[in-house]
C-alpha positions as CSV (number, residue, x, y, z in Angstrom):
1,M,79.2,178.6,-99.2
2,R,78.8,179.5,-95.6
3,E,75.3,180.7,-96.2
4,Q,74.5,177.3,-97.7
5,E,75.9,175.5,-94.7
6,K,73.8,177.7,-92.4
7,E,70.7,176.8,-94.3
8,N,71.5,173.1,-94.2
9,M,72.0,173.2,-90.4
10,E,68.7,175.1,-90.0
11,T,66.9,172.5,-92.2
12,E,68.5,169.6,-90.2
13,E,67.3,171.2,-86.9
14,A,63.8,171.7,-88.3
15,A,63.6,168.1,-89.8
16,P,62.6,166.3,-86.5
17,E,59.8,168.8,-86.0
18,K,58.6,168.3,-89.6
19,V,58.5,164.5,-89.2
20,E,56.4,164.8,-86.1
21,E,54.1,167.1,-88.0
22,V,53.7,164.7,-90.9
23,I,53.0,161.8,-88.5
24,S,50.4,163.7,-86.6
25,A,48.9,165.0,-89.8
26,T,48.6,161.4,-91.2
27,P,45.1,160.2,-90.7
28,P,44.7,157.0,-88.7
29,L,44.4,153.8,-90.8
30,P,40.9,152.4,-91.2
31,E,40.1,149.2,-89.3
32,A,40.0,147.1,-92.5
33,E,43.5,148.3,-93.6
34,L,44.9,147.3,-90.1
35,K,43.3,143.9,-90.4
36,R,44.8,143.4,-93.8
37,L,48.3,144.4,-92.7
38,S,48.0,142.2,-89.6
39,E,47.0,139.2,-91.8
40,C,49.8,139.9,-94.2
41,L,52.3,140.1,-91.3
42,G,51.0,136.8,-89.9
43,E,51.3,135.2,-93.4
44,K,54.9,136.4,-93.8
45,T,55.7,135.2,-90.2
46,R,54.4,131.7,-91.0
47,E,56.3,131.7,-94.3
48,A,59.5,132.7,-92.5
49,E,59.0,130.0,-89.9
50,A,58.4,127.4,-92.7
51,N,61.6,128.5,-94.5
52,Y,63.6,128.3,-91.2
53,D,62.3,124.8,-90.7
54,K,63.3,123.8,-94.2
55,F,66.7,125.4,-93.6
56,L,67.2,123.3,-90.4
57,R,66.2,120.1,-92.2
58,I,68.6,120.8,-95.1
59,C,71.4,121.5,-92.6
60,A,70.6,118.2,-90.9
61,D,70.6,116.4,-94.2
62,L,73.9,117.9,-95.1
63,E,75.5,116.7,-91.8
64,N,74.1,113.2,-92.4
65,Y,75.5,113.2,-95.9
66,K,79.0,114.3,-94.6
67,K,78.9,111.5,-92.1
68,R,77.8,108.9,-94.7
69,A,80.5,110.1,-97.2
70,E,83.2,109.9,-94.5
71,K,82.1,106.3,-93.6
72,E,82.1,105.3,-97.3
73,K,85.5,106.8,-97.8
74,A,86.9,104.9,-94.8
75,E,85.4,101.6,-96.1
76,L,86.8,102.3,-99.6
77,I,90.3,102.8,-98.1
78,S,90.0,99.7,-96.0
79,F,88.9,97.5,-98.9
80,S,90.5,99.2,-101.9
81,N,92.8,96.2,-102.6
82,E,90.1,93.5,-102.1
83,R,89.8,92.7,-105.8
84,L,93.6,92.4,-106.3
85,L,93.9,90.2,-103.2
86,R,91.2,87.9,-104.4
87,E,93.1,87.4,-107.6
88,L,96.4,86.8,-105.7
89,I,95.0,84.1,-103.4
90,P,95.1,81.4,-106.1
91,V,98.7,82.2,-106.7
92,V,99.4,81.5,-103.0
93,D,97.5,78.2,-103.4
94,N,99.8,77.3,-106.3
95,L,102.9,78.1,-104.4
96,E,101.7,76.0,-101.5
97,R,101.2,73.1,-103.9
98,A,104.7,73.6,-105.3
99,I,106.2,73.4,-101.8
100,E,104.2,70.2,-101.1
101,H,105.6,68.7,-104.4
102,I,109.2,69.6,-103.4
103,E,108.7,67.7,-100.1
104,E,107.3,64.6,-101.9
105,G,109.8,64.2,-104.7
106,S,113.0,65.6,-106.0
107,D,112.3,66.1,-109.7
108,F,113.8,69.5,-110.0
109,S,112.8,70.1,-113.6
110,A,109.1,69.6,-112.6
111,I,109.5,71.9,-109.6
112,K,111.1,74.6,-111.9
113,D,108.2,74.2,-114.4
114,G,105.7,74.5,-111.6
115,I,107.3,77.6,-110.2
116,R,107.5,79.1,-113.7
117,L,103.7,78.5,-114.1
118,V,103.0,80.2,-110.8
119,L,105.2,83.2,-111.8
120,D,103.4,83.5,-115.1
121,N,100.1,83.3,-113.3
122,L,101.2,86.1,-110.9
123,L,102.3,88.3,-113.8
124,V,98.9,87.8,-115.5
125,V,97.1,88.9,-112.3
126,L,99.4,92.0,-112.0
127,K,98.8,92.9,-115.7
128,K,95.0,92.8,-115.0
129,F,95.5,95.5,-112.5
130,G,97.7,97.7,-114.8
131,V,101.1,96.5,-113.5
132,E,103.6,96.0,-116.3
133,Q,107.1,94.5,-115.9
134,I,109.8,95.7,-118.3
135,S,113.3,94.3,-118.6
136,A,116.1,96.7,-118.9
137,L,118.7,94.3,-120.3
138,G,120.5,95.7,-123.4
139,A,118.8,99.1,-123.0
140,K,120.7,102.4,-122.7
141,F,120.9,103.5,-119.0
142,D,118.2,106.0,-118.1
143,P,118.4,107.4,-114.6
144,V,114.6,107.9,-114.5
145,K,113.9,104.2,-115.1
146,H,117.1,102.6,-113.9
147,E,119.0,102.6,-110.7
148,A,122.7,101.7,-111.3
149,V,124.4,99.8,-108.5
150,N,127.6,99.1,-110.3
151,Q,129.6,99.5,-113.5
152,E,131.5,96.7,-115.2
153,E,134.0,96.8,-118.0
154,S,132.6,95.3,-121.2
155,A,134.2,95.1,-124.6
156,E,130.9,93.7,-126.1
157,H,128.8,96.7,-125.2
158,G,129.2,100.5,-125.5
159,P,129.4,102.6,-122.4
160,G,126.2,103.1,-120.4
161,V,124.3,99.9,-121.5
162,V,122.5,97.8,-119.0
163,I,124.4,94.4,-118.9
164,K,122.9,92.9,-115.7
165,E,119.6,93.3,-113.9
166,F,118.9,92.6,-110.3
167,H,115.3,93.9,-110.2
168,K,113.1,94.6,-113.2
169,C,111.3,97.9,-113.8
170,Y,107.6,98.0,-112.9
171,Y,104.9,100.4,-114.1
172,L,101.4,100.9,-112.9
173,N,99.1,102.4,-115.6
174,N,102.2,103.8,-117.4
175,R,103.6,105.4,-114.2
176,L,106.9,104.1,-112.9
177,I,106.4,102.5,-109.5
178,R,109.8,100.8,-109.1
179,P,113.0,101.5,-111.2
180,A,115.2,98.6,-112.4
181,M,118.3,97.9,-110.3
182,V,121.0,97.4,-112.8
183,V,124.7,97.1,-113.6
184,I,125.9,99.2,-116.6
185,S,128.8,98.8,-118.9
186,K,131.9,101.0,-119.2
187,L,134.8,100.9,-121.6
188,P,137.6,98.6,-120.6
189,E,140.6,100.4,-119.0
190,K,143.8,100.0,-120.9
191,S,146.3,98.0,-118.9
192,A,149.4,99.6,-117.7
193,E,151.5,97.1,-119.8
194,G,149.7,98.0,-123.0
195,E,150.6,101.7,-122.6
196,S,154.4,101.2,-122.1
C-alpha cells in the first residue's frame, strides 16, 4: 500500500507538468472557430441579459401584486359589513317611525304591534345573513348552548330544564355566537316540617 501511495504522490507532482504539456501541444484554434465561439458567447450574453431583464420585470410585477392585494384586503375588511348594514338601515327607519308614533298618541296596542313588526323585520334581515335565533325554553340544560345564571325550584319540570330565558341563543351559519342566558329548574327541597 505504501508503494501505491508513493506512485500517487509522484503522479500528482507530475500532473501540473503534463497539463502544461497538453496545453502547449494543443494547436491554436483557427480564426473561423474563434469567431464562431465569440459570436456564441455574445449570443449567450444577450440571452442572459434578456432573462435578467425579464426577471426584474417579474419581480416588479410581484411587488405591485402584493401591494394591490394588501389594499384590496384592507378595503374588504373596512367594508365587509356594508351589505348587512344596508339591510339594517330600514329597520332603524321603522324604529324612528315608532318613536314618532309614541309621541303623537298613546294607543299602546298599536305601538306594541309596530314594534313587533320592526322586530320581525330585523329577524328576517338577520336570517338573510345566516343568523338564527333559537329559544331554549323547555329544553334540557346544555352548557355548550346555555349559560345558567340561576336555579329555581319547580315541581312542574324535572331537574335541569330551562324554565326562564333572559337572552336567546344565536347561531351564525350553524356556529354558536351567543349562548342563551337561562334559569334552570331544580327539584323542590322538602321543608323541615315535612321531614319531622
